[in-house]
Every structure is written in structure tokens, then in C-alpha cells.
PAZAPA-4460 file (N, C-alpha, C; in steps of 0.05 Angstrom, whole numbers, plus 32768, in hexadecimal, padded with zeros to 4 digits):
% residues 204
    n_x    n_y    n_z   ca_x   ca_y   ca_z    c_x    c_y    c_z   seq   type   mol
   80B7   7E91   7F41   80B1   7EAD   7F47   8097   7EB5   7F39     1      M     A
   8085   7EC2   7F48   806C   7ECB   7F3D   8070   7EE7   7F31     2      T     A
   806F   7EEA   7F17   8073   7F04   7F0A   8059   7F14   7F08     3      D     A
   8042   7F06   7F05   8029   7F14   7F03   8012   7F03   7F0D     4      S     A
   7FFD   7F10   7F17   7FE6   7F03   7F21   7FCD   7F12   7F18     5      I     A
   7FB9   7F04   7F10   7F9F   7F10   7F09   7F8B   7F09   7F1F     6      E     A
   7F80   7F1E   7F2C   7F6C   7F1A   7F41   7F51   7F1F   7F35     7      L     A
   7F3D   7F0E   7F3B   7F23   7F12   7F30   7F16   7F2C   7F39     8      P     A
   7F1F   7F37   7F50   7F13   7F50   7F5A   7F1D   7F69   7F4B     9      E     A
   7F33   7F66   7F3C   7F40   7F7E   7F30   7F3E   7F7D   7F12    10      L     A
   7F39   7F94   7F04   7F37   7F95   7EE7   7F52   7F98   7ED9    11      P     A
   7F68   7F94   7EE7   7F82   7F96   7EDC   7F94   7F81   7EE9    12      F     A
   7FA8   7F77   7EDA   7FBA   7F64   7EE5   7FCE   7F71   7EF8    13      P     A
   7FDA   7F61   7F0A   7FEE   7F6B   7F1D   8009   7F5E   7F15    14      L     A
   801E   7F6E   7F17   8039   7F65   7F11   804B   7F69   7F2A    15      R     A
   805D   7F56   7F2F   806F   7F57   7F45   8086   7F6A   7F40    16      A     A
   808D   7F7A   7F53   80A4   7F8C   7F52   80B4   7F88   7F6C    17      Y     A
   80CF   7F8E   7F69   80E0   7F8C   7F81   80E7   7F70   7F87    18      G     A
   80F0   7F6B   7FA0   80F9   7F50   7FA9   80E2   7F3C   7FA6    19      P     A
   80EA   7F23   7FA4   80D7   7F0D   7FA3   80C7   7F0B   7FBD    20      E     A
   80AD   7F08   7FBA   809B   7F07   7FD1   808A   7EEE   7FD3    21      A     A
   808B   7EDD   7FBE   807A   7EC6   7FBD   805D   7ECD   7FBC    22      G     A
   8056   7EE2   7FAE   803A   7EEB   7FAD   8028   7ED3   7FA3    23      W     A
   8012   7ECF   7FB0   7FFF   7EBA   7FA8   7FE3   7EC3   7FAE    24      A     A
   7FD0   7EB9   7F9F   7FB3   7EBF   7FA3   7FA4   7EA6   7FA4    25      Y     A
   7F96   7EA1   7FBB   7F87   7E89   7FBF   7F6E   7E8F   7FCF    26      T     A
   7F57   7E86   7FC5   7F3D   7E89   7FD3   7F39   7EA5   7FDD    27      D     A
   7F3E   7EB9   7FCB   7F38   7ED5   7FD2   7F4D   7EE3   7FE3    28      G     A
   7F63   7ED6   7FE9   7F78   7EE2   7FFA   7F92   7EE3   7FEA    29      V     A
   7F9D   7EFC   7FEA   7FB7   7F00   7FDD   7FCC   7F00   7FF3    30      L     A
   7FE1   7EF0   7FF0   7FF6   7EEE   8005   8012   7EF4   7FF8    31      T     A
   8024   7EFD   8009   803F   7F02   8001   8050   7F05   801A    32      G     A
   806A   7F08   8015   807D   7F0B   802C   8094   7F1C   8025    33      R     A
   809A   7F30   8036   80B2   7F3F   8034   80C9   7F30   8041    34      A     A
   80E1   7F33   8035   80F9   7F27   8041   8105   7F39   8057    35      G     A
   811A   7F2F   8063   8127   7F3E   8078   8131   7F59   806E    36      A     A
   812B   7F6E   807E   8134   7F89   807A   812D   7F94   805E    37      R     A
   8115   7F8D   8055   810B   7F98   803C   80F7   7FAE   8042    38      Q     A
   80FB   7FC5   8036   80EA   7FDD   803B   80EB   7FEE   8022    39      D     A
   80D7   7FFF   801F   80D6   8013   8009   80D3   802E   8016    40      R     A
   80EA   803C   801A   80EA   8055   8029   8104   8064   8022    41      F     A
   8101   807E   801D   8119   808F   8018   811B   80A2   802F    42      V     A
   812E   809F   8041   812F   80AF   8059   8131   80CD   8053    43      P     A
   8121   80DE   8060   8122   80FB   805B   813E   8106   805E    44      P     A
   814E   80FA   806F   8169   8105   8074   817E   80FA   8060    45      S     A
   8175   80E8   804E   8188   80DC   803C   818F   80EE   8024    46      G     A
   81A5   80E7   8016   81AD   80F6   7FFE   8197   80F2   7FE9    47      A     A
   8192   8107   7FDA   817C   8106   7FC6   8181   80F1   7FB0    48      S     A
   819A   80EA   7FAC   81A0   80D7   7F96   81A2   80BA   7FA0    49      L     A
   819E   80B6   7FBB   819F   809A   7FC5   8188   808A   7FB9    50      D     A
   818D   8072   7FB1   8177   8062   7FA6   8163   805B   7FBB    51      P     A
   8149   8059   7FB3   8135   8051   7FC6   8139   8033   7FCD    52      A     A
   8134   802D   7FE6   8135   8011   7FEE   811D   8003   7FE2    53      S     A
   811D   7FE8   7FE4   8108   7FDA   7FD5   80FA   7FC5   7FE7    54      D     A
   80E1   7FC0   7FE0   80D1   7FAC   7FED   80BE   7FA0   7FD8    55      A     A
   80B4   7F87   7FDD   80A3   7F7A   7FC9   8089   7F89   7FC5    56      P     A
   8082   7F8C   7FAB   8069   7F99   7FA4   805B   7F89   7F8E    57      R     A
   8041   7F8A   7F8D   8031   7F7E   7F78   801D   7F93   7F6E    58      L     A
   8022   7F9C   7F55   8015   7FB5   7F4C   8008   7FB2   7F31    59      L     A
   7FF3   7FC2   7F2C   7FE6   7FC3   7F13   7FDD   7FE0   7F0D    60      G     A
   7FD2   7FE4   7EF5   7FCC   7FFF   7EEB   7FAE   8002   7EE7    61      A     A
   7F9F   800E   7EFA   7F83   8014   7EF7   7F7F   802C   7EE4    62      P     A
   7F67   802E   7EDA   7F60   8045   7EC9   7F4C   8057   7ED7    63      E     A
   7F50   8071   7ED4   7F3D   8085   7EDE   7F3B   8085   7EFD    64      G     A
   7F24   808F   7F06   7F1F   8090   7F23   7F1D   8073   7F2E    65      D     A
   7F26   806F   7F46   7F24   8054   7F51   7F27   8055   7F6F    66      F     A
   7F1E   803F   7F7C   7F24   8038   7F97   7F2E   801B   7F98    67      Q     A
   7F44   8017   7FA6   7F4E   7FFB   7FAA   7F4C   7FF6   7FC8    68      L     A
   7F3E   7FE1   7FD0   7F38   7FDB   7FEC   7F42   7FBF   7FF2    69      I     A
   7F4D   7FBB   800A   7F55   7FA1   8013   7F59   7FA1   8031    70      A     A
   7F54   7F8A   803D   7F59   7F86   8059   7F75   7F7A   805C    71      R     A
   7F87   7F88   8068   7FA3   7F7F   806B   7FA6   7F72   8086    72      A     A
   7FB3   7F5A   8086   7FBB   7F4C   809E   7FD9   7F48   809D    73      T     A
   7FE6   7F50   80B3   8004   7F50   80B3   800E   7F3E   80C9    74      V     A
   8021   7F2C   80C2   802E   7F1B   80D5   8045   7F29   80E2    75      G     A
   803F   7F3B   80F5   8053   7F4C   8101   8068   7F3B   8110    76      F     A
   8082   7F41   810B   8097   7F34   8119   80AB   7F48   8124    77      G     A
   80AC   7F60   8119   80BF   7F75   8121   80B3   7F90   811C    78      A     A
   80BF   7FA4   8129   80B6   7FC0   8124   80B7   7FC6   8106    79      S     A
   80A2   7FD4   80FE   809F   7FDF   80E3   8099   7FCA   80CD    80      F     A
   8095   7FB1   80D5   8089   7F9E   80C3   806E   7FA9   80BA    81      D     A
   8067   7FA5   80A1   804E   7FB1   8097   8044   7FA3   807E    82      A     A
   802A   7FA5   807A   801D   7FA0   8060   8010   7FBA   8058    83      G     A
   8010   7FBF   803E   8007   7FD9   8034   7FFA   7FD8   8019    84      A     A
   7FE9   7FEC   8014   7FE1   7FF3   7FF9   7FF5   8007   7FEF    85      L     A
   7FFD   8004   7FD6   8014   8013   7FCC   800C   8021   7FB2    86      Y     A
   8016   8039   7FAE   8011   804A   7F97   802C   8052   7F8B    87      L     A
   802F   804E   7F71   8049   8054   7F64   8044   8066   7F4C    88      H     A
   804F   807F   7F4D   804D   8092   7F37   8067   8095   7F28    89      V     A
   807D   8092   7F37   8098   8094   7F2A   80AC   8088   7F3D    90      G     A
   80C5   8086   7F34   80DA   8079   7F44   80DE   8087   7F5E    91      E     A
   80DA   80A1   7F60   80DD   80AF   7F79   80C3   80BD   7F81    92      R     A
   80AD   80B4   7F76   8093   80BE   7F7E   8080   80A7   7F81    93      E     A
   807A   80A0   7F9B   8069   808A   7FA1   805F   808D   7FBE    94      W     A
   804B   807D   7FC5   803F   807F   7FE0   8035   8064   7FE9    95      A     A
   8033   8061   8003   8028   8049   800E   8017   804E   8027    96      K     A
   8002   803F   802A   7FF0   803F   8040   7FF3   8025   804F    97      L     A
   7FFE   8025   8067   8008   800D   8074   7FF8   8006   808E    98      C     A
   7FF6   7FEC   8093   7FF1   7FE3   80AE   800D   7FDA   80B8    99      L     A
   8018   7FE8   80CC   8034   7FE5   80D3   8037   7FE3   80F2   100      E     A
   8049   7FD3   80FA   8050   7FD1   8117   8063   7FE9   811C   101      L     A
   8058   7FFE   8128   8066   8018   8128   8067   8025   8144   102      S     A
   807C   8020   8154   808F   8009   8150   8086   7FF0   815E   103      P     A
   8072   7FF2   8171   806A   7FDA   8180   804C   7FD7   8181   104      D     A
   803D   7FE8   8172   8020   7FE7   8170   8018   7FE7   8153   105      R     A
   8005   7FD6   814B   7FFB   7FD7   812F   7FEF   7FF3   812A   106      P     A
   7FF8   8000   8115   7FF1   801B   810F   7FED   8020   80F2   107      T     A
   7FD9   8030   80EB   7FD5   8038   80CF   7FE9   804F   80CA   108      V     A
   7FFB   804B   80B7   800F   805F   80B1   800F   8065   8093   109      C     A
   801A   807D   808C   801C   8084   8070   8038   808F   806A   110      T     A
   8040   808A   8051   8059   8095   8047   8053   80A0   802B   111      V     A
   805B   80B9   8026   805A   80C5   800B   8076   80CD   8004   112      V     A
   8080   80C4   7FED   809B   80C9   7FE5   809B   80DB   7FCC   113      T     A
   80A9   80F1   7FD0   80AE   8104   7FB9   80CC   8109   7FBA   114      R     A
   80DC   80F7   7FAF   80F9   80F8   7FB1   8102   80EC   7FCC   115      G     A
   80F7   80F6   7FE2   80FB   80EB   7FFC   80E0   80E4   8008   116      H     A
   80E0   80D2   801B   80C7   80C9   8027   80C0   80D9   8040   117      S     A
   80A6   80DF   8044   809D   80E7   805E   8092   80CE   806C   118      D     A
   808A   80D1   8085   8080   80BA   8094   806E   80C4   80AA   119      D     A
   8055   80BA   80AB   8041   80C5   80BE   8030   80AE   80C8   120      A     A
   802D   80AD   80E3   801A   809A   80EF   7FFE   80A7   80F0   121      N     A
   7FEA   8096   80EC   7FCE   80A0   80ED   7FC0   8098   8106   122      S     A
   7FBB   807E   810A   7FAE   8075   8122   7FB5   8057   8127   123      F     A
   7FB3   804F   8140   7FB9   8033   8147   7FA1   8021   813E   124      E     A
   7FA8   8009   8135   7F95   7FF5   812D   7F91   7FE0   8142   125      A     A
   7F7A   7FD3   8142   7F74   7FBF   8156   7F7C   7FA4   814B   126      D     A
   7F94   7F9A   8150   7F9C   7F80   8147   7FAD   7F82   812E   127      G     A
   7FAF   7F6B   8120   7FC1   7F69   8109   7FB4   7F6C   80EE   128      D     A
   7F9B   7F76   80EE   7F8C   7F7A   80D5   7F7E   7F95   80D5   129      S     A
   7F7C   7FA1   80BD   7F6D   7FB9   80B9   7F66   7FBC   809C   130      V     A
   7F50   7FC9   8096   7F48   7FCE   807A   7F57   7FE8   8070   131      W     A
   7F61   7FE7   8058   7F6E   7FFD   804C   7F61   8004   8031   132      L     A
   7F62   801E   802A   7F56   8027   8010   7F67   803D   8004   133      R     A
   7F6D   803A   7FEB   7F7A   8050   7FDC   7F68   8057   7FC5   134      I     A
   7F66   8072   7FC0   7F53   807C   7FAC   7F62   8090   7F9A   135      S     A
   7F58   8093   7F82   7F63   80A7   7F70   7F4D   80B6   7F60   136      R     A
   7F51   80D0   7F5D   7F42   80E0   7F4A   7F55   80F4   7F3E   137      T     A
   7F59   80F5   7F24   7F6D   8107   7F18   7F88   8100   7F23   138      G     A
   7F96   8115   7F2E   7FB0   8110   7F3A   7FAF   8111   7F58   139      R     A
   7F97   810F   7F63   7F93   810E   7F80   7F8F   80F1   7F89   140      A     A
   7F9B   80EB   7F9F   7F99   80D0   7FAC   7F90   80D4   7FC9   141      F     A
   7F80   80C0   7FD2   7F77   80C1   7FEE   7F7C   80A6   7FFB   142      A     A
   7F83   80A7   8015   7F87   808F   8025   7F72   808F   803B   143      F     A
   7F65   8077   803E   7F52   8073   8054   7F58   8058   8061   144      H     A
   7F50   8055   807A   7F52   803B   8088   7F39   8036   8098   145      A     A
   7F34   801D   809F   7F1B   8016   80AC   7F1F   7FFC   80BD   146      S     A
   7F11   7FFB   80D3   7F12   7FE3   80E4   7F00   7FCD   80D9   147      A     A
   7EEA   7FD5   80CB   7ED6   7FC2   80C2   7ED1   7FC1   80A4   148      D     A
   7EDE   7FD3   8095   7ED9   7FD4   8078   7EBF   7FE2   8071   149      G     A
   7EB2   7FEE   8084   7E99   7FFB   807F   7E9B   801A   8084   150      E     A
   7EA4   8021   809B   7EA8   803D   80A2   7EC6   8044   80A0   151      R     A
   7ECC   8058   8090   7EE8   805D   8089   7EF2   8077   8097   152      W     A
   7F0A   8075   80A1   7F18   808C   80AD   7F2A   8099   8099   153      T     A
   7F26   80B3   8094   7F38   80C2   8082   7F54   80C3   808E   154      F     A
   7F68   80BC   807D   7F84   80BD   8086   7F93   80D3   8078   155      V     A
   7F8F   80D6   805E   7FA1   80E9   804F   7F96   80ED   8033   156      R     A
   7F9A   8105   8028   7F95   810B   800C   7FAD   811B   8002   157      I     A
   7FB6   8115   7FEA   7FCE   8122   7FDF   7FCE   811F   7FC1   158      F     A
   7FDF   8130   7FB4   7FE4   812D   7F97   8000   8122   7F93   159      A     A
   8003   8113   7F7D   801D   8107   7F78   8021   8105   7F5A   160      L     A
   8038   8110   7F51   803E   810F   7F34   802E   8123   7F24   161      G     A
   8033   8123   7F0A   8024   8133   7EF7   8009   8126   7EF2   162      T     A
   7FF7   8134   7EE4   7FDE   8127   7EDD   7FE2   810E   7ECE   163      D     A
   7FF5   810E   7EBA   7FFA   80F7   7EAA   8006   80E0   7EBB   164      E     A
   8019   80E6   7ECC   8025   80D2   7EDD   8011   80C6   7EF1   165      E     A
   8001   80D7   7EFD   7FED   80CD   7F10   7FD8   80BB   7F02   166      A     A
   7FD1   80C2   7EE9   7FBE   80B2   7EDA   7FC9   8097   7ED2   167      G     A
   7FE3   8094   7ED1   7FF0   807A   7ECA   7FFB   806C   7EE3   168      A     A
   7FF3   8074   7EFB   7FFE   8069   7F13   7FF9   804B   7F15   169      A     A
   800C   803D   7F22   8009   8022   7F29   7FFF   8020   7F46   170      L     A
   7FED   800E   7F4C   7FE4   800A   7F68   7FE3   7FEC   7F6E   171      V     A
   7FE4   7FE7   7F88   7FE3   7FCB   7F90   7FEC   7FC7   7FAD   172      G     A
   7FFD   7FB3   7FB1   8002   7FA8   7FCC   8021   7FA7   7FD1   173      F     A
   8028   7FAA   7FEB   8044   7FAA   7FF3   8047   7F9C   800D   174      L     A
   805E   7F8F   8011   8066   7F84   802B   8082   7F8F   8032   175      A     A
   8086   7F93   804C   80A0   7F9E   8054   80A8   7F93   8070   176      Q     A
   80C2   7F92   8075   80CD   7F8B   808E   80E8   7F99   8092   177      S     A
   80E7   7FB4   8097   8100   7FC4   8096   8116   7FBB   80A9   178      P     A
   810F   7FB3   80C2   8124   7FAC   80D5   8122   7F8F   80DE   179      V     A
   810D   7F80   80D4   8108   7F65   80DC   8113   7F50   80C9   180      G     A
   810B   7F37   80CF   8115   7F21   80BF   8102   7F18   80A9   181      E     A
   80EC   7F28   80A6   80D8   7F21   8091   80BC   7F24   809C   182      G     A
   80A9   7F27   808B   808E   7F2D   8093   807A   7F22   807F   183      C     A
   8067   7F11   8088   8052   7F07   8076   803A   7F19   8077   184      A     A
   802E   7F1D   8060   8016   7F2E   805E   8000   7F20   804F   185      V     A
   7FE8   7F27   8054   7FD1   7F1C   8046   7FBD   7F32   8041   186      A     A
   7FB1   7F32   802A   7F9C   7F45   8022   7F84   7F36   8019   187      F     A
   7F6D   7F3C   8025   7F54   7F2F   801E   7F3E   7F44   801C   188      E     A
   7F26   7F3C   8014   7F11   7F4F   8010   7F18   7F64   7FFB   189      G     A
   7F29   7F5C   7FE8   7F32   7F6F   7FD4   7F1B   7F79   7FC2   190      I     A
   7F19   7F93   7FBF   7F03   7F9E   7FAF   7F0D   7FB6   7F9F   191      E     A
   7F02   7FB8   7F87   7F09   7FCF   7F75   7EF0   7FDD   7F6E   192      Y     A
   7EF0   7FF8   7F71   7EDA   8009   7F69   7EE4   801E   7F55   193      R     A
   7ED6   8021   7F40   7EDE   8035   7F2B   7ED2   8050   7F31   194      A     A
   7ED8   805B   7F49   7ECD   8074   7F52   7EDE   8080   7F68   195      S     A
   7EDB   809A   7F6D   7EE7   80A8   7F84   7ED3   80A6   7F9A   196      W     A
   7EDB   80A5   7FB4   7EC7   80A4   7FCA   7EB5   80BC   7FCA   197      P     A
   7E9C   80B8   7FD2   7E89   80CE   7FD2   7E91   80E4   7FE6   198      E     A
   7E9C   80DC   7FFD   7EA6   80EF   8010   7EBF   80E5   801C   199      G     A
   7ED3   80F7   8021   7EEC   80EF   802C   7EEC   80ED   804B   200      L     A
   7EDB   80FD   8058   7EDD   80FF   8075   7EC2   80F8   8083   201      R     A
   7EB0   80EC   8074   7E96   80E5   8080   7E92   80C8   8086   202      D     A
   7EA8   80B9   8084   7EA7   809C   808A   7E9F   808B   8073   203      G     A
   7E98   8096   805C   7E8F   8086   8045   7EA7   807B   8036   204      S     A
***
């Protein structure tokens, strides 16, 4: 079992959380796999004390303002299979930016959980790969996606947790297969920037 991985692109180590995923890093590509019916989602209609479901995550703790960028490629096999960038502020406060088969087209989707999860589709992607970016300044977080890693489409901005909790947030990678038999994911072109984007809605 891989408990931690250090990527040369990131100034912080990554630690595995949740079910075993076989996380591995080779030649600039991070790979992992969700098992059957693994997901991280708290249904809005569920009881507030129900435990959150779980999916494999590989997370670390950046300092200050940052952007985490990666091109996600997902081995879709069933509806809602996904690879995601993931943000963890607390046990019931977290968010994910996904490339998901939703339900039969690759789609950029977001989930923000504050006790219960919301769920929103943004736009369809062309094929099984898309660039994803998560950014932080203070307690504000932003999600962007891109077809080419150059021009970015604004997806969402939101606050999560207290100032202290947001500043100590864990960020990284997630794989899920809520109704399927498993899903392989790969992340490449991983990049870390110690800054907030210059503009949220201008493509930068």
C-alpha cells in the first residue's frame, strides 16, 4: 500500500486517504484506481448524521495562495466514474472538481459539501481528458477547467470553512466509481503555482 508520494512538481508531500487506490507516480504521470461503488458524496436528502461515503484520495497541505493544475484522464466504465481535484477543509466540509461521466457524456462537474453535498454540472468535455485547476486565496477557492491547459473556463468560486480551516486545507487528487465496478484515473502535466489567478473570468 502506498501511504505517501512526493511529486517533484509539488512543494509538499501527498498522503493517501480512504480506500486503497494503488497510487503511483511514473514519468510525470500520477495514476490510481477507485474500487467498485466508491464515492465521496453526502446526499442532500440524507440524515445529517449519516457518515460520508468514501473514495480514494491523495492529499497534501499547501501554504498560502496557490493553484494546483493537472490534466485528468479517466477510464470511464460506468455512469459517474470520475477523476477529480479534491479539497478537504473538514470531515463534512470538502469539495471536488471532477471530469465525470454524467451520466453518459464526459462532463466537468463540481460538488461542495457543507454537511451535505450539492452537485452541479458545468459543461461537457471532448473525450476522456480535461485540464482542471483549483485555486485558493484566504478562505476563497476557485474551480476552473480547460480543454488545452492554456485558456481556462471559470466554473465556480466559493468559501469553505473558517479562515484558519481554509488556510490548513488539504488538496490533491481523487478517483471515484459510485455505481460501477471501478475506475482508473491518471493525472499529468501537474503544476503548482504559489499565487491566485490574475483573473477568474478572463480565461487566464
